[in-house]
C-alpha positions in Angstrom: 29.3 -13.2 2.5 26.2 -11.2 1.0 23.2 -9.6 3.0 20.2 -11.6 4.0 17.1 -10.8 1.9 14.3 -9.0 3.5 10.6 -9.3 2.7 9.2 -6.3 1.1 7.1 -4.1 3.5 5.8 -0.6 3.4 8.1 1.8 5.2 6.4 3.4 8.2 7.7 6.8 8.3 6.7 9.1 5.7 9.8 11.0 5.0 12.0 7.9 5.1 9.6 6.3 2.4 9.9 9.6 0.2 13.5 9.4 0.5 13.9 5.8 -0.5 11.5 6.6 -3.4 13.5 9.3 -4.7 16.6 7.3 -4.5 15.3 4.2 -5.9 13.7 5.5 -9.0 16.8 7.3 -9.9 18.7 4.3 -9.6 15.8 2.1 -11.6 16.0 4.9 -14.1 19.7 4.6 -14.9 19.4 0.7 -15.0 16.6 1.1 -17.5 18.7 3.2 -19.9 21.9 1.0 -19.4 20.0 -2.1 -20.0 18.4 -0.5 -23.1 21.8 0.6 -24.4 23.7 -2.5 -23.4 21.4 -5.1 -24.3 19.8 -3.4 -27.3 16.3 -3.9 -26.2 12.9 -1.3 -26.2 12.1 -0.3 -22.4 9.2 1.3 -21.2 9.2 2.5 -17.5 6.3 4.4 -15.8 6.4 4.9 -12.2 3.6 6.9 -10.4 3.5 7.6 -6.8 -0.2 8.4 -5.3 1.1 10.1 -2.3 2.2 13.0 -3.8 1.0 12.8 -7.5 4.3 12.5 -9.2 5.1 10.7 -12.2 8.2 9.3 -13.9 8.2 8.0 -17.6 11.2 6.7 -19.5 11.0 5.2 -23.0 14.2 3.9 -24.8 12.3 4.8 -28.3 8.9 5.5 -29.3 7.5 2.2 -28.0 3.9 2.6 -29.1 5.1 2.5 -32.8 7.4 0.0 -32.2 5.0 -2.4 -30.3 2.2 -2.0 -32.8 4.7 -2.7 -35.6 6.4 -5.6 -34.1 3.2 -7.2 -32.1 3.0 -10.0 -34.7 6.4 -11.1 -33.9 6.4 -11.0 -30.1 6.9 -14.9 -29.2 6.6 -14.7 -25.4 4.6 -11.9 -23.3 5.4 -11.9 -19.6 3.6 -9.5 -17.2 4.9 -9.0 -13.7 2.8 -7.4 -10.4 3.5 -7.5 -6.9 1.5 -10.7 -6.6 4.6 -12.5 -8.3 6.6 -11.6 -5.2 
């Protein structure tokens, strides 16, 4: 059987939090790249860590130009935040 889902919560130890962030953002970046290639969609990803001031950005193409040129064709816009969890 699968693992039981855990509720998201802040990791108490700072070193464990940094290790988790580093591993998770690499995995998230890989998934974003594969999804953009396999599904043929445009993806933009920005991740900012306020503790150490690091930022990771990924865009599958020049999204600013793509979004502004295709904005009238967008039928559904969905925005997610942590409140959606």
